Each structure stands twice: as C-alpha cells, then as structure tokens.
C-alpha positions as CSV (number, residue, x, y, z in Angstrom):
1,M,-10.0,11.7,-4.2
2,S,-6.6,10.4,-3.3
3,L,-5.8,7.2,-1.4
4,A,-4.8,9.3,1.6
5,D,-8.1,11.3,1.5
6,R,-10.1,8.1,1.4
7,Y,-8.2,6.6,4.4
8,A,-8.7,9.9,6.2
9,A,-12.4,9.7,5.7
10,G,-12.5,6.4,7.5
11,P,-15.8,4.4,8.1
12,P,-19.1,6.3,8.2
13,S,-19.1,8.5,11.3
14,K,-21.9,8.3,13.9
15,D,-24.8,10.6,12.9
16,Q,-26.4,12.9,15.4
17,A,-29.6,11.1,14.9
18,R,-31.0,8.8,17.6
19,P,-32.2,5.5,16.1
20,R,-34.0,2.7,17.6
21,L,-34.1,-0.8,16.2
22,E,-36.2,-3.9,16.1
23,V,-34.1,-6.8,15.1
24,D,-35.3,-10.1,13.7
25,A,-32.1,-12.2,14.1
26,G,-31.3,-14.6,11.3
27,P,-28.5,-17.0,10.4
28,D,-26.9,-14.5,8.1
29,G,-26.7,-11.8,10.7
30,G,-30.3,-10.6,11.0
31,E,-32.7,-8.3,9.3
32,F,-33.0,-4.8,10.7
33,K,-36.6,-3.5,11.0
34,N,-37.8,0.1,11.7
35,L,-34.5,1.9,12.1
36,V,-36.3,5.0,13.3
37,V,-34.3,8.3,13.2
38,E,-35.7,10.9,15.6
39,A,-33.7,13.8,14.3
40,P,-33.5,15.6,10.9
41,L,-31.7,13.4,8.4
42,A,-31.7,13.9,4.6
43,P,-33.8,11.2,2.9
44,G,-31.5,8.5,1.4
45,D,-28.6,9.3,3.8
46,F,-28.0,5.7,4.8
47,Q,-24.5,6.1,6.0
48,G,-25.1,8.0,9.2
49,A,-28.1,5.9,10.1
50,F,-26.5,2.5,9.3
51,A,-23.3,3.4,11.1
52,E,-25.4,3.6,14.3
53,A,-27.3,0.5,13.3
54,Y,-24.1,-1.5,13.3
55,R,-23.3,-0.2,16.8
56,L,-26.8,-0.9,18.3
57,A,-27.0,-4.3,16.8
58,G,-23.6,-5.3,17.9
59,L,-22.3,-6.2,14.4
60,D,-18.8,-5.4,13.2
61,P,-18.7,-3.6,9.8
62,E,-15.5,-5.6,9.2
63,H,-17.6,-8.8,9.1
64,Y,-21.0,-7.7,7.9
65,R,-22.2,-5.7,4.9
66,I,-25.5,-4.2,3.8
67,V,-27.2,-5.9,0.8
68,D,-28.0,-2.8,-1.2
69,D,-31.1,-4.1,-3.1
70,T,-32.8,-4.7,0.3
71,V,-32.5,-1.1,1.6
72,R,-35.9,0.6,2.1
73,F,-36.6,4.2,3.2
74,S,-39.8,5.8,4.3
75,T,-40.9,8.9,6.1
76,W,-43.9,10.0,8.0
77,Q,-45.2,12.6,10.5
78,Q,-46.7,12.1,13.9
79,S,-47.7,14.1,17.0
80,A,-45.1,14.5,19.7
81,R,-45.0,16.6,22.9
82,G,-42.4,19.3,22.9
83,K,-40.4,20.7,25.8
84,N,-43.1,23.3,26.5
85,G,-45.8,20.7,26.8
86,D,-47.4,21.5,23.4
87,R,-47.9,18.8,20.8
88,D,-46.3,19.3,17.5
89,L,-46.0,17.3,14.3
90,V,-42.5,15.8,13.9
91,T,-41.0,14.0,10.9
92,L,-39.7,10.5,11.5
93,Y,-37.6,8.4,9.1
94,A,-37.4,4.6,8.8
95,Y,-34.8,2.5,7.2
96,R,-34.8,-1.2,6.7
97,A,-32.0,-3.5,5.2
98,R,-30.6,-6.9,5.5
99,F,-27.1,-7.4,6.7
100,Q,-25.1,-10.3,5.5
101,R,-21.9,-11.9,6.8
102,I,-18.9,-11.1,4.5
103,T,-17.3,-14.3,3.1
104,Q,-13.7,-14.6,1.9
105,A,-14.9,-14.8,-1.6
106,D,-16.8,-11.4,-1.1
107,R,-13.5,-9.9,0.3
108,D,-11.5,-11.0,-2.7
109,V,-14.1,-9.3,-5.1
110,E,-14.2,-6.2,-3.0
111,N,-10.5,-5.9,-2.7
112,I,-10.0,-6.2,-6.4
113,A,-12.8,-3.6,-7.0
114,E,-11.0,-1.1,-4.8
115,L,-7.7,-1.6,-6.7
116,V,-9.4,-1.2,-10.0
117,K,-10.9,2.0,-8.7
118,I,-7.5,3.4,-7.9
119,A,-6.1,2.3,-11.2
120,K,-9.0,4.0,-13.1
121,Q,-8.3,7.3,-11.4
122,N,-4.7,7.3,-12.3
123,A,-5.3,6.1,-15.9
124,R,-6.6,9.5,-16.9
125,R,-2.9,10.5,-17.3
126,R,-1.1,9.8,-20.5
127,P,2.6,9.1,-21.5
128,P,4.5,12.1,-22.6
129,Q,5.3,12.4,-26.4
130,N,8.8,11.7,-27.7
131,P,10.3,10.1,-24.7
132,C,14.0,9.8,-24.3
133,Q,15.7,6.3,-24.8
134,L,16.0,5.8,-21.1
135,T,14.5,3.5,-18.4
136,R,13.3,5.3,-15.3
137,V,13.9,3.5,-12.1
138,V,11.7,4.3,-9.1
139,V,12.6,2.8,-5.8
140,A,9.9,2.7,-3.1
141,S,11.2,0.9,-0.1
142,D,10.3,0.1,3.5
143,A,6.9,1.6,3.7
144,Q,6.2,-0.6,6.8
145,I,2.5,0.1,6.6
146,G,0.9,0.0,10.0
147,K,3.9,1.3,12.0
148,V,3.5,4.3,14.3
149,G,6.5,6.5,15.2
150,S,7.4,10.1,15.9
151,K,6.6,11.0,12.2
152,G,3.0,9.7,12.5
153,G,1.1,6.5,11.6
154,T,-0.7,5.2,8.6
155,Q,-2.5,8.4,7.7
156,E,0.8,10.4,7.7
157,L,2.5,7.7,5.6
158,L,-0.2,8.0,2.9
159,N,-0.1,11.8,3.0
160,R,3.7,11.6,2.6
161,V,3.5,9.1,-0.3
162,A,0.8,11.3,-2.0
163,V,3.2,14.2,-1.9
164,L,6.1,12.1,-3.1
165,L,4.1,10.7,-6.0
166,G,3.2,14.3,-7.0
167,K,6.8,15.3,-7.1
168,L,7.7,12.1,-9.0
169,D,5.0,12.9,-11.6
170,V,6.7,16.3,-12.2
171,E,10.0,14.5,-12.7
172,M,8.5,12.1,-15.1
173,K,7.1,14.9,-17.2
174,L,10.3,16.9,-17.1
175,L,12.3,14.0,-18.4
176,P,10.1,11.5,-20.1
177,C,11.5,8.0,-20.5
178,E,10.3,5.1,-22.7
179,D,9.8,2.6,-19.9
180,A,10.0,2.2,-16.2
181,L,11.3,-0.2,-13.5
182,I,9.4,0.0,-10.3
183,V,11.4,-1.5,-7.4
184,D,10.0,-2.5,-4.0
185,P,13.0,-3.9,-2.0
186,G,10.7,-5.2,0.7
187,D,9.2,-4.3,4.1
188,L,6.0,-3.1,2.5
189,C,4.1,-3.9,5.8
190,E,5.2,-3.5,9.4
191,G,4.0,-7.0,10.3
192,I,3.5,-8.1,14.0
193,E,6.4,-10.5,14.6
194,N,9.5,-8.4,14.2
195,V,9.5,-7.0,17.8
196,A,7.0,-7.5,20.6
197,A,6.3,-3.7,20.7
198,Q,4.5,-3.9,17.3
199,L,1.4,-5.3,19.0
200,A,1.2,-2.1,21.0
201,T,2.5,0.6,18.6
202,N,0.9,-0.5,15.3
203,D,-2.3,1.3,14.2
204,L,-3.4,-1.5,12.0
205,S,-3.9,-5.2,12.3
206,H,-2.0,-7.5,10.1
207,P,-5.0,-8.1,7.7
208,S,-5.6,-4.3,7.5
209,Q,-1.9,-3.7,6.8
210,L,-2.3,-6.0,3.7
211,R,-5.4,-4.3,2.5
212,V,-3.7,-0.8,2.7
213,A,-0.6,-2.2,1.1
214,R,-2.5,-3.5,-1.9
215,A,-4.1,0.0,-2.4
216,L,-0.8,1.8,-1.8
217,L,1.1,-0.3,-4.2
218,T,-1.6,0.0,-6.9
219,D,-1.4,3.8,-6.5
220,I,2.4,3.7,-6.9
221,V,2.4,1.3,-9.9
222,T,-0.3,3.0,-11.9
223,T,1.1,6.5,-11.2
224,V,4.3,5.4,-12.8
225,A,3.0,3.1,-15.4
226,V,0.7,5.6,-17.1
227,R,3.7,7.9,-17.9
228,H,5.5,5.2,-19.8
229,E,5.1,2.9,-22.7
230,A,5.9,-0.2,-20.6
231,A,6.6,-0.8,-16.9
232,R,8.1,-3.6,-14.9
233,V,7.6,-4.2,-11.1
234,V,10.0,-6.2,-9.1
235,T,10.1,-7.1,-5.3
236,V,11.9,-9.5,-3.0
237,P,11.4,-11.1,0.3
238,S,12.1,-9.1,3.5
239,N,12.3,-9.5,7.2
240,H,9.1,-7.6,8.0
241,G,7.2,-9.3,5.2
242,A,8.3,-12.8,6.0
243,L,6.1,-15.6,7.4
244,R,7.5,-15.7,11.0
245,R,6.9,-16.6,14.5
246,G,8.9,-14.1,16.5
247,K,12.5,-14.2,15.2
248,D,12.0,-17.6,13.6
249,Y,11.3,-17.8,9.8
250,L,8.7,-20.2,8.8
251,G,8.6,-21.7,5.2
252,K,10.7,-20.7,2.3
253,P,11.8,-17.3,1.1
254,S,8.8,-16.8,-1.1
255,D,6.4,-17.2,1.8
256,D,6.3,-13.5,2.2
257,Y,3.3,-11.2,2.7
258,G,4.9,-8.4,0.6
259,I,5.2,-10.8,-2.3
260,D,1.6,-11.9,-1.9
261,V,0.5,-8.2,-2.0
262,H,2.3,-7.9,-5.3
263,H,0.6,-11.0,-6.7
264,A,-2.8,-9.6,-5.8
265,V,-2.1,-6.2,-7.4
266,S,-0.7,-7.9,-10.5
267,E,-3.9,-10.0,-10.8
268,A,-6.1,-6.9,-10.4
269,L,-4.2,-4.8,-12.9
270,G,-4.2,-7.7,-15.3
271,R,-7.9,-7.5,-15.6
272,D,-7.7,-3.8,-16.8
273,P,-6.7,-3.5,-20.6
274,R,-5.2,-0.1,-19.8
275,F,-2.4,-1.7,-17.7
276,Q,-1.6,-4.8,-19.9
277,R,1.9,-3.0,-20.5
278,V,2.7,-3.7,-16.8
279,S,4.6,-6.8,-15.9
280,W,6.0,-8.3,-12.7
281,V,9.3,-9.9,-12.0
282,F,9.6,-12.3,-8.9
283,P,12.5,-14.2,-7.4
284,D,12.5,-17.9,-7.6
285,E,10.6,-19.4,-4.6
286,W,13.9,-20.4,-2.9
287,D,15.8,-17.2,-3.6
288,D,15.8,-13.9,-1.6
289,S,17.3,-11.9,-4.4
290,V,16.6,-11.3,-8.1
291,A,18.3,-9.7,-11.1
292,L,17.0,-8.5,-14.5
293,D,18.4,-6.8,-17.6
294,V,17.6,-3.1,-17.9
295,R,18.9,-1.7,-21.2
296,G,22.8,-2.1,-20.8
297,A,22.7,-2.8,-17.1
298,R,22.0,-5.8,-15.0
299,V,20.1,-4.7,-12.0
300,G,20.0,-6.8,-8.8
301,I,17.5,-6.4,-5.9
302,V,17.8,-7.7,-2.4
303,H,16.2,-6.4,0.8
304,G,19.4,-5.9,2.8
305,H,18.7,-7.8,6.0
306,Q,21.2,-10.4,5.0
307,R,24.0,-8.6,6.9
308,N,24.1,-6.7,10.2
309,R,25.5,-3.5,8.8
310,P,25.0,-1.7,5.5
311,E,28.8,-1.7,5.0
312,Q,28.7,-5.5,4.7
313,I,26.3,-5.6,1.7
314,P,29.1,-5.2,-0.9
315,E,30.9,-8.1,0.8
316,W,27.7,-10.2,0.7
317,W,27.4,-9.3,-3.1
318,R,30.8,-10.4,-3.7
319,G,30.1,-13.7,-2.1
320,Q,27.2,-14.3,-4.5
321,T,29.6,-15.0,-7.4
322,H,30.8,-18.3,-5.8
323,G,27.3,-19.8,-5.9
324,T,26.2,-18.1,-9.1
325,Q,23.4,-16.5,-7.2
326,P,20.8,-14.3,-9.0
327,V,22.7,-11.0,-8.4
328,H,26.2,-12.4,-9.1
329,D,26.6,-10.6,-12.4
330,A,24.6,-7.4,-11.5
331,T,26.1,-4.1,-12.3
332,I,23.7,-2.2,-10.0
333,L,22.6,-3.6,-6.7
334,I,19.6,-2.0,-5.1
335,H,18.6,-2.7,-1.4
336,G,16.6,-1.2,1.3
337,H,16.3,-2.2,5.0
338,W,18.7,0.5,6.4
339,H,16.3,3.5,6.0
340,N,18.9,5.8,4.6
341,F,20.1,6.8,1.1
342,R,23.5,5.9,0.0
343,I,25.2,5.0,-3.3
344,T,28.8,3.6,-3.5
345,P,31.0,2.0,-6.1
346,S,31.8,-1.7,-5.5
347,G,34.3,-3.1,-8.1
348,H,33.9,-3.2,-11.8
349,T,33.0,-5.4,-14.7
350,A,35.3,-7.1,-17.1
351,N,35.1,-4.1,-19.5
352,G,35.9,-1.6,-16.7
353,Q,32.4,-0.4,-16.0
354,A,31.8,0.4,-12.3
355,R,29.4,-1.7,-10.2
356,W,27.2,0.3,-7.9
357,V,25.4,-0.4,-4.5
358,V,22.3,1.8,-4.2
359,M,20.8,1.8,-0.7
360,A,17.2,3.2,-0.8
361,P,15.7,5.7,1.6
362,T,12.7,4.7,3.5
363,L,9.1,5.7,3.1
364,D,8.1,4.9,6.7
365,N,7.5,7.0,9.9
366,G,11.0,6.5,11.3
367,S,12.7,4.2,13.9
368,D,12.5,5.8,17.2
369,W,14.3,3.1,19.1
370,Y,17.2,3.5,16.6
371,R,17.1,7.3,17.0
372,N,17.1,7.0,20.8
373,G,19.9,4.6,20.8
374,T,22.2,6.2,18.3
375,G,21.0,9.8,18.0
376,E,20.7,9.3,14.2
377,D,17.5,9.6,12.2
378,S,16.5,9.1,8.6
379,E,14.5,11.4,6.3
380,P,11.7,9.5,4.4
381,G,11.9,9.7,0.5
382,L,11.5,8.3,-2.8
383,L,14.4,7.5,-5.1
384,T,14.4,7.8,-8.8
385,F,17.1,7.6,-11.5
386,T,17.5,6.6,-15.1
387,I,19.5,4.0,-17.0
388,D,20.7,4.5,-20.6
389,N,21.6,1.9,-23.3
390,D,25.2,1.7,-22.1
391,G,24.0,0.6,-18.7
392,R,24.9,3.8,-17.0
393,W,22.8,5.5,-14.3
394,D,22.1,9.2,-14.3
395,N,19.5,11.8,-13.4
396,L,19.4,10.6,-9.7
397,R,16.9,12.4,-7.6
398,L,16.1,11.9,-3.9
399,L,12.5,13.1,-3.5
400,T,11.5,14.2,0.0
401,A,8.3,15.4,1.5
C-alpha cells in the first residue's frame, strides 16, 4: 500500500454498530468497560468499535491510544423483543480495553516506526546491474504539504507524488547511475505563518504537516536510494519552513522545520542497515545555502526567496563570490521557490565551462492568488538529470503527473 493509499484510508471510520459504554475514569484516560455492540460485527474487528468508543468517551485519537495487551473480546446471546413483538435471541459483543495518554516519547517511537515501515516497503527493489558512471540528480521542491488549492489538498499531493515516483523509477531503470543526489530546495511544508489565509485554507495543522512530511520524504529518499549504490540528500532553509511569527523570522537560518524533518528521517533510516549508504548534507547553522562536489561539478543549493524575482537569482549568485559564501564556486546552482522550471546559463568557470542556474518545478497544488493576479500558472513536476565525470549535466527530464 502506497503512502497516498494509507493517507486516503484515514483513521478508522465509524462502524454501523451502536455501542454503549460504561467508563471507569482514571488518571491515564480511563478504562472502557462493556463496549456492547448491538449489531453484527465480526469478532476481533476492534477498529469500528473503538472508533465509536473514542467518540462516545470524548477522547481524541490524536492524544490517546489503545494498549493492545489489555484488549478483551467476548460474545453472548440474549433474548430481545423484535419489531413484531416476538422475542428472539440476538448476539451481542463486548470489548474492553485501557486507553492511555500518548506522551512525546511515544510519538517519537511511533513516528520512527512509520518511517521504517515505508523504507522496508521500498527496500524490496534492487539497484540495476552495470550502472553508468553518472550521478543522478533528483530535485523535489516546494511540496508545501498541507496547502489547499485548485489542484487539491494533501491527498491530491500524495497521489501526484506517487505517480511521479513511478515515472522516476522507470527513468532510473532505463538509465542506471552509480549514485544519486536527492535535492530538496525547501518549502517542504506549507506552514501557518506565511500568509494569514493559511489558517483557513490549510487541510493540516502544523504538527500534522510535519508528520506527513517525514513520511513523504522517507518515501522519496528510499525510492531513489534503492536504485543506486549510494545516495546523498541535501536541503536548505526556506521561507515556508522557517521559524517565524508572521513576516518576521525568529532565530538563525537553521531554525527551520524542513531541516528538522530531514534530521528525523536521517535518524530513522540510520537505524536500518539497508540504508547505511544514504547520507545527508546540511548547511552550516548560520548559512542559507550549501554546496557540494558531485563528480566534476560543484553543485550549490539555495531556496530562492533571497530575491523578489527569479531573474535576480543569477545576480545574487554573483554577489556570493565577494563574501566567499558556500555557493560562490558552484558550477550548477539549484533553487526552487518560484514554482516553475527554468534552466539558464550564467557566466563560466576559469576553464570556460558554463555555469547553470536550474530553477526547479513545484510539487504543490498551485498558487491561486498568483494565478488570479497574473493569469499565469505552474504545472507540478519532478526534475531529474545526470552529471558526468567532467561536471556536465545531461539527460534532463521534467516528469509531470
């Protein structure tokens, strides 16, 4: 089952059964006694019964969980009067369980367990034989998880990414490469401080955005990693991911929710021996950009919100040389933020090799305020290309759903 399928399934739905409860309240959330289901329900089907138990007891599944080893099930028959006045034997079911409050330590364990489950599913694939001496670059930018627009919400985003990862897997098998670079230029989550409208249009709270982000990032990273002998993952701070209060940034550049998501996924995959070949690259805590060597190229990454228009990014890049900033000597600069794909030359190196600015497409559901104001729109997509030992890019593909 894919991540999109699991999200679509949602929490357990209300069963048609009509339970009644006797609750003995306790400091840990209470013990449920005699959850009696007065309608046919398969023995052992706890999901429907306890979904209703949460509701009747006024407990939020977000904050309470069932302690599995306390679950008890029993069934019996008793006489009941039917609609025609006759008395018949009916079958009743009883469930009993203890509900406990979920602590932060519990959440950490459960979150990592979910990421490991996703990684295990993708680990069934294997790297192709005889790969080319190339590095495959995969750019997944601006997912803005939790955002709702004309192209849908979280479910539509996950469906779209599932299709894109399927197409990417085909590309990885058609042109197998030795290793991979997975680039997240930022805005992994929508956040709640970018514009006031987010509080009304988002379909996920901020904590829920982070949980979905961890799962989605795990899916992307492991899908790519299993097709290569080694993989590196790199990300940078961004405007939607930043720790903010309204338009004001709080803290240093590394105080970024997207970066925190990457640290969590890195920790989870680090516990799985099948993904020891995956490593992470982060900017220094006071930097908002980073650069790394990829075969014969120097690849720089920045989100792109440093300037007001995408045409100004090459100018910003040129200015990085004066302060010897991380991307000052890059030969390929990758950025997101502007939700459209574009690739342009920008100067050259001392040996005459061209420098390139690569603006990544978006994964998200579109910006309707921008479309309404300008008449322009962007098509979501996933970008991939290769880098050879001479540092030149090739095999560029813009994958769309």
